[in-house]
C-alpha positions in Angstrom: 27.8 216.5 52.6 28.4 217.3 49.0 31.3 214.9 48.9 29.2 212.0 50.2 26.3 212.7 47.8 27.7 210.6 44.9 28.3 207.7 47.3 24.7 207.6 48.5 23.0 208.0 45.1 21.8 204.8 43.5 21.7 204.7 39.7 20.5 202.2 37.1 23.8 200.2 37.3 23.4 199.8 41.0 19.9 198.4 40.5 21.2 195.9 37.9 24.1 194.9 40.2 21.7 194.3 43.1 19.4 192.2 40.9 22.2 190.1 39.6 23.8 189.7 43.1 20.5 188.7 44.7 19.1 186.7 41.7 18.5 183.6 43.7 16.4 185.4 46.3 14.5 187.4 43.5 13.7 184.1 41.7 12.9 181.7 44.6 10.9 184.1 46.8 8.4 185.2 44.1 8.1 181.7 42.8 7.3 180.4 46.3 4.7 183.1 46.9 3.1 182.4 43.5 3.1 178.7 44.3 1.4 179.3 47.6 -1.3 181.5 46.0 -1.9 178.8 43.4 -2.1 176.1 46.0 -4.5 178.1 48.1 -6.7 178.7 45.1 -6.7 174.9 44.3 -8.0 174.0 47.8 -10.6 176.8 47.9 -14.2 176.1 47.1 -15.3 176.5 43.5 -17.9 179.1 42.6 -20.7 179.0 40.1 -22.3 181.9 38.4 -25.9 182.0 37.0 -27.5 184.9 35.3 -30.8 186.0 33.9 -32.0 188.9 31.7 -35.2 190.7 31.5 -36.5 193.9 29.8 -39.2 196.2 31.2 -42.3 196.4 29.2 -43.8 199.8 28.2 -45.5 201.3 31.2 -49.2 200.9 31.1 -51.6 203.7 30.9 -52.5 203.8 34.6 -50.4 206.7 35.6 -50.7 208.6 32.3 -54.5 208.1 32.3 -54.7 209.3 35.9 -52.5 212.4 35.2 -54.6 213.2 32.1 -57.9 212.8 33.9 -56.7 214.8 36.9 -55.4 217.6 34.6 -59.0 218.1 33.3 -60.0 219.2 36.8 -56.8 221.2 37.6 -55.2 218.5 39.8 -51.5 217.8 39.1 -50.5 214.2 39.5 -46.7 213.2 39.1 -46.2 210.6 36.4 -43.2 208.9 38.1 -41.8 207.7 34.8 -38.3 207.5 36.2 -39.4 204.6 38.4 -40.0 202.5 35.3 -36.5 202.8 33.9 -34.2 199.8 33.6 -31.8 201.4 36.2 -34.7 201.4 38.7 -35.2 197.7 38.4 -31.4 197.1 38.6 -31.3 199.1 41.9 -34.3 197.2 43.3 -32.6 193.9 42.6 -29.7 194.9 44.9 -31.7 196.7 47.5 -31.8 195.4 51.1 -35.5 194.6 50.9 -34.9 192.3 47.9 -31.8 190.7 49.4 -33.7 189.9 52.6 -36.4 188.3 50.6 -33.9 186.1 48.8 -32.2 185.2 52.1 -35.6 184.2 53.6 -36.6 182.0 50.6 -36.3 178.3 50.7 -34.0 176.5 48.2 -33.0 172.9 47.4 -30.1 171.4 45.7 -30.1 169.1 42.7 -31.0 166.1 44.9 -34.0 167.9 46.5 -32.2 168.5 49.8 -33.0 171.9 51.5 -30.3 174.6 51.5 -30.1 177.4 54.0 -28.8 180.3 52.0 -27.7 182.2 55.1 -25.5 179.3 56.4 -24.2 178.7 52.9 -23.0 182.2 52.5 -21.7 182.7 56.1 -21.1 179.7 58.2 -21.1 181.3 61.7 -22.1 180.7 65.3 -23.1 184.4 65.8 -26.5 185.5 67.0 -29.3 185.2 64.4 -29.4 188.9 63.9 -25.7 189.3 63.3 -25.6 186.1 61.3 -28.3 187.5 59.0 -26.6 190.8 58.7 -23.3 189.2 57.6 -25.1 187.1 55.1 -26.8 190.2 53.7 -23.5 191.8 53.2 -22.0 188.7 51.6 -25.0 188.3 49.2 -24.7 192.0 48.2 -21.1 191.3 47.2 -22.0 188.2 45.3 -25.0 189.6 43.3 -24.5 192.1 40.5 -26.7 193.8 37.9 -26.0 195.6 34.7 -28.2 197.5 32.2 -27.7 197.5 28.4 -27.2 201.1 27.3 -28.9 200.6 23.9 -31.3 197.7 24.6 -32.3 198.5 28.2 -32.0 194.8 29.1 -31.5 194.3 32.8 -29.1 191.4 33.6 -28.6 190.0 37.1 -25.8 187.6 38.1 -25.1 185.7 41.3 -22.0 183.8 42.3 -22.3 181.0 45.0 -20.7 177.6 45.7 -23.7 175.5 44.4 -24.7 175.5 40.8 -28.4 174.7 41.5 -28.5 177.3 44.2 -27.2 179.9 41.8 -30.0 179.2 39.3 -32.6 179.2 42.0 -31.5 182.5 43.4 -31.8 184.2 40.0 -35.1 182.6 39.4 -36.4 183.8 42.8 -35.1 187.3 42.3 -36.9 187.7 39.0 -40.1 186.3 40.4 -39.9 188.6 43.4 -39.2 191.6 41.2 -42.2 190.8 39.0 -44.4 190.4 42.1 -43.3 193.7 43.4 -44.1 195.4 40.1 -47.5 193.8 39.8 -48.3 194.9 43.4 -47.2 198.5 42.5 -49.3 198.4 39.4 -52.3 197.3 41.3 -51.7 200.0 44.0 -51.6 202.7 41.3 -54.8 201.3 39.7 -56.5 201.3 43.2 -55.6 204.9 43.7 -56.8 205.8 40.3 -60.1 204.0 41.0 -60.6 205.8 44.2 -59.9 209.2 42.6 -62.2 208.5 39.6 -65.0 207.1 41.8 -65.0 210.2 44.0 -64.9 212.5 41.0 -67.7 210.6 39.3 -70.0 211.1 42.3 -69.3 214.9 42.1 -69.7 214.9 38.3 -73.1 213.2 38.5 -74.3 215.7 41.1 -73.2 218.5 38.9 -74.9 216.9 35.9 -78.2 216.5 37.9 -78.0 220.2 38.9 -77.4 221.3 35.3 -80.4 219.2 34.1 -82.6 220.7 36.9 -81.6 224.2 35.8 -82.5 223.4 32.2 -85.8 221.8 33.2 -86.8 224.8 35.3 -86.0 227.1 32.4 -88.1 225.1 30.0 -91.0 225.0 32.4 -90.9 228.7 32.9 -90.4 229.6 29.2 -92.6 227.5 27.0 -92.3 229.9 24.0 -88.9 231.5 23.4 -88.8 231.9 19.6 -89.4 235.6 19.8 -86.9 236.3 22.6 -83.2 236.2 21.6 -82.0 236.4 25.2 -84.0 233.4 26.2 -82.8 231.4 23.1 -79.2 232.2 24.1 -79.8 231.2 27.7 -81.3 227.9 26.6 -78.3 227.2 24.4 -75.9 227.8 27.3 -77.9 225.5 29.6 -77.9 222.8 27.0 -74.2 223.1 26.4 -73.6 222.9 30.1 -75.6 219.7 30.3 -73.9 218.2 27.3 -70.4 219.0 28.7 -71.2 217.5 32.0 -72.7 214.4 30.3 -69.3 213.9 28.5 -67.4 214.3 31.8 -69.7 211.7 33.4 -69.3 209.2 30.5 -65.5 209.7 30.5 -65.2 209.2 34.3 -67.4 206.1 34.1 -65.2 204.6 31.4 -62.1 205.4 33.4 -63.6 203.9 36.5 -64.3 200.6 34.7 -60.8 200.6 33.2 -59.3 201.2 36.6 -61.2 198.3 38.1 -59.8 196.1 35.3 -56.2 197.3 35.9 -56.6 196.8 39.7 -57.4 193.1 39.1 -54.7 192.7 36.5 -51.7 190.6 37.5 -49.8 190.6 34.2 -46.0 191.0 34.8 -44.4 194.2 33.7 -41.0 192.5 33.0 -40.4 190.2 30.0 -37.9 187.5 30.6 -35.3 187.6 27.9 -32.9 185.0 29.3 -34.2 182.5 31.9 -31.7 181.4 34.5 -30.2 177.9 33.8 -28.0 175.7 36.0 -24.4 176.6 35.1 -22.6 173.6 33.6 -19.0 174.8 34.3 -17.6 176.4 37.4 -16.1 179.9 37.4 -12.5 180.3 36.3 -10.3 180.7 39.4 -7.7 182.7 37.3 -4.9 181.0 39.2 -2.3 181.9 36.5 -3.1 185.6 36.7 -3.2 185.5 40.5 0.1 183.7 40.7 1.7 186.0 38.2 0.5 189.1 40.0 1.7 187.7 43.4 5.2 187.0 41.8 5.5 190.4 40.4 4.3 192.1 43.6 6.8 190.0 45.7 9.7 190.7 43.3 8.9 194.5 43.3 8.8 194.6 47.1 12.1 192.7 47.4 13.8 195.0 44.9 12.6 198.0 46.8 13.8 196.5 50.1 17.2 195.7 48.6 17.6 199.3 47.3 16.6 200.6 50.7 19.2 198.4 52.5 21.9 199.4 50.0 21.1 203.1 50.4 21.2 202.6 54.2 24.6 200.9 54.0 26.1 203.7 51.9 24.6 206.4 54.0 26.0 204.7 57.2 29.5 204.6 55.6 29.5 208.2 54.3 27.8 209.8 57.4 28.2 207.5 60.4 27.2 210.2 63.0 24.0 211.1 61.2 23.2 207.5 60.6 23.6 206.7 64.3 21.4 209.6 65.2 18.7 208.4 62.8 18.8 204.9 64.2 18.5 206.2 67.7 15.5 208.3 66.8 13.9 205.4 65.0 14.3 203.2 68.1 12.7 206.0 70.2 9.8 206.3 67.8 9.3 202.5 67.9 9.1 202.7 71.7 6.6 205.5 71.5 4.4 203.5 69.2 4.5 200.6 71.6 3.7 202.8 74.6 1.8 205.9 73.3 0.9 207.1 76.8 4.6 208.1 77.3 4.0 210.9 74.7 1.6 212.6 77.1 4.0 212.6 80.1 7.1 213.5 78.1 8.1 217.1 78.5 9.2 219.2 75.5 12.9 220.0 75.3 13.7 223.5 76.4 14.1 226.0 73.6 17.4 227.9 73.5 
């Protein structure tokens, strides 16, 4: 075995010799594969990419006012500030709910003809449920979002085969996102209004009770100038009434503000870059694809030639071992073709 080792070892000179000896194959085959890749790309459909950018506005005072108001009465309300981050909006744009809204929307091309987005993405004769699911997966692959680290600008892009359709999808996505945010803002305001309204009823009742206590005290004690305890008790009752009056006024103001916020439909996203119809199609990068295909094919061929050369040398130096390996390889191939034979085959007896 030690004598045959130098004969089975392949060095750099062997690699150079194989490349020079098979230069025709190593030139023609990668070139043919690269040409096939380029031709396939030329006949494939062109794609168009549209994009839009928006930035979240500063979150309104709905949640913060609700948390501050509730804190006065010992009620903890989560602020949920993380939901207003740019990353939140980027994730919503690629969520299944948003994608299904985009698939269900109606679009038209530049000539005003309707376009079915589901059939445009996945031409199929499957059942409607499976067809819609495949279209959802395809749209998820074609739409992408990014967030600026310093600016917080949310950018959304979509790549489809129609330029006008690409612009319409981005426009629809931005409109749907704004609508969802307005609805969420109104829901928060409605919850704040309900909480404030309930608390205002209680506060008014407590104010009325404090006023009744002060009135009863004044009726029962018409002259208190000579009694320090009665003067102190009167001051306490008046402070209690004054404090509860402030609470009622604050709650009433918050209630009116909540009603205004509940009816507000101002978008919380400012459009930085409105989507436009792309004028040029996407680059197909045929040169890079062809070059990569040629390099990959050439590398695979060189590896195959080295394996064949090593097999030839090994067969010459150790014919018995090479024959045994070939026999075992044929048996393994038969086992892969008929795997049930492995279950019925008995293990060889151990010596």
